[in-house]
C-alpha positions in Angstrom: 92.3 132.6 58.3 90.7 134.6 55.5 88.4 132.7 53.1 89.9 132.0 49.7 88.5 134.1 46.9 88.0 132.1 43.7 86.5 135.0 41.7 88.7 137.6 40.1 86.8 140.7 39.2 88.2 143.2 36.6 87.1 146.8 37.2 88.0 149.9 35.4 86.7 152.5 32.9 85.5 151.5 29.5 88.3 150.8 27.1 90.8 149.8 29.7 90.9 146.2 28.5 88.6 144.2 30.7 86.9 142.3 27.8 90.3 141.6 26.2 92.3 140.6 29.3 89.4 138.7 31.0 89.1 135.8 28.5 92.9 135.5 28.4 93.1 135.4 32.2 90.3 132.9 32.5 92.0 130.6 29.9 95.4 130.8 31.7 93.8 129.9 35.1 91.3 127.5 33.7 88.5 129.7 35.1 85.1 130.6 33.4 84.9 134.0 31.9 81.8 136.1 32.6 81.0 139.7 31.5 78.3 141.5 33.6 77.2 143.5 30.5 76.5 140.3 28.7 74.6 139.0 31.6 72.5 142.2 31.8 71.7 142.0 28.0 70.7 138.3 28.4 68.6 139.0 31.5 66.8 142.0 30.0 66.7 140.6 26.4 68.0 144.0 25.2 71.3 145.6 24.1 72.8 147.9 26.8 72.4 151.0 24.5 68.6 150.1 24.2 68.3 149.6 27.9 69.7 153.1 28.6 67.6 154.8 25.9 64.3 152.9 26.5 64.4 152.2 30.2 67.0 154.6 31.6 70.3 154.2 33.4 68.6 153.3 36.7 67.0 150.2 35.2 70.4 149.1 33.8 72.1 149.7 37.2 69.4 147.6 39.0 69.8 144.7 36.5 73.6 145.0 36.8 73.4 144.7 40.6 71.2 141.6 40.3 73.6 139.8 37.9 76.6 140.8 40.0 75.2 139.2 43.1 75.0 135.9 41.3 78.3 136.2 39.4 80.6 137.1 42.3 79.6 133.9 44.1 80.9 131.7 41.3 83.9 129.5 41.8 86.9 129.9 39.5 85.4 132.8 37.7 87.0 135.8 35.9 84.5 138.6 35.9 84.6 141.6 33.6 82.4 144.4 35.0 80.9 147.5 33.5 82.9 150.6 34.0 80.3 152.2 36.2 79.7 149.3 38.5 81.9 150.9 41.2 79.5 153.9 41.5 77.3 152.0 43.9 78.3 151.1 47.4 76.4 147.8 47.3 78.4 146.7 44.2 81.7 147.7 45.7 80.8 145.7 48.9 79.9 142.6 46.9 83.1 142.9 44.9 85.4 143.5 47.9 83.8 140.6 50.0 83.7 138.0 47.2 86.4 138.7 44.7 90.1 139.4 44.1 89.5 142.9 42.5 91.9 144.1 39.7 91.6 147.6 38.5 92.7 148.1 34.9 93.6 151.7 34.0 94.6 153.7 30.9 95.1 157.3 30.1 92.1 159.2 28.8 93.6 159.7 25.4 94.2 155.9 25.1 90.6 155.1 26.1 89.3 157.7 23.6 91.3 156.1 20.8 90.1 152.6 21.9 86.4 153.5 22.1 85.9 156.4 19.6 84.5 154.1 16.8 82.2 152.2 19.1 78.6 153.4 18.8 77.4 151.3 21.7 78.8 153.5 24.4 75.7 155.5 25.6 77.6 157.5 28.2 80.0 159.0 25.6 77.4 160.5 23.3 78.5 164.1 23.9 80.0 167.0 22.0 83.4 166.5 23.6 83.8 162.7 24.4 87.5 163.1 25.6 86.4 165.7 28.0 83.6 163.5 29.1 86.0 160.5 29.6 88.2 162.7 31.8 85.3 163.9 33.9 83.8 160.4 34.4 87.2 158.9 35.3 87.9 161.6 37.8 84.4 160.9 39.4 85.2 157.2 39.6 88.9 157.2 40.4 88.7 156.7 44.1 86.5 153.6 43.6 88.8 152.2 40.9 91.8 152.7 43.3 90.1 150.7 46.1 91.2 147.2 44.9 93.7 144.5 45.3 95.8 145.2 42.3 96.1 148.1 39.8 97.5 147.6 36.3 98.0 150.2 33.6 97.1 148.8 30.2 99.0 151.7 28.7 102.2 150.2 30.0 101.7 146.5 29.2 100.3 144.2 26.5 97.2 142.2 27.3 99.3 139.1 27.9 101.7 140.9 30.2 98.6 142.3 32.2 97.4 138.8 32.4 100.7 137.5 33.8 100.8 140.2 36.4 97.3 139.4 37.6 98.1 135.6 37.8 101.3 136.3 39.8 99.6 138.7 42.2 96.5 136.4 42.6 98.7 133.3 43.3 100.7 135.3 45.9 97.4 136.3 47.6 96.3 132.7 47.5 99.6 131.6 49.1 99.2 134.2 51.8 95.6 133.1 52.5 96.8 129.5 53.0 99.5 130.4 55.6 
């Protein structure tokens, strides 16, 4: 019998709704909500944009891995991850082994609308952010697709997405207990 996963990890590109759906999902399931970006900022004592500009992306990614190792072992946790967490094999392995992984998706145009006013997105500082979003999404898509459940946040409200995750997660739990 497969071990029950009590961590639900939300993956997906920035602006797909992880930070919106995560707390709703945690409340609905009576789980704790944890955001890896918040954990990195706390651990490093810096905002993510400052980590990127002052220390570089590799320092951020190392800190991200360290907080992920701890977070995925939590019981009854909804985990919102940074959009690039899936770029590294070690992170994907931790997620797959320890969490019920839900990929949230959205069209590039939707993401652009959602994040265009946000100055804290270091990877989108480019001349053509929509093109950059498309490029980054294409590079990451195969990793976002390797999960337990995919939900388009273009098609459903945050509450509807939450309901779909709960239904799918409970079905997986039932199957695990058989």
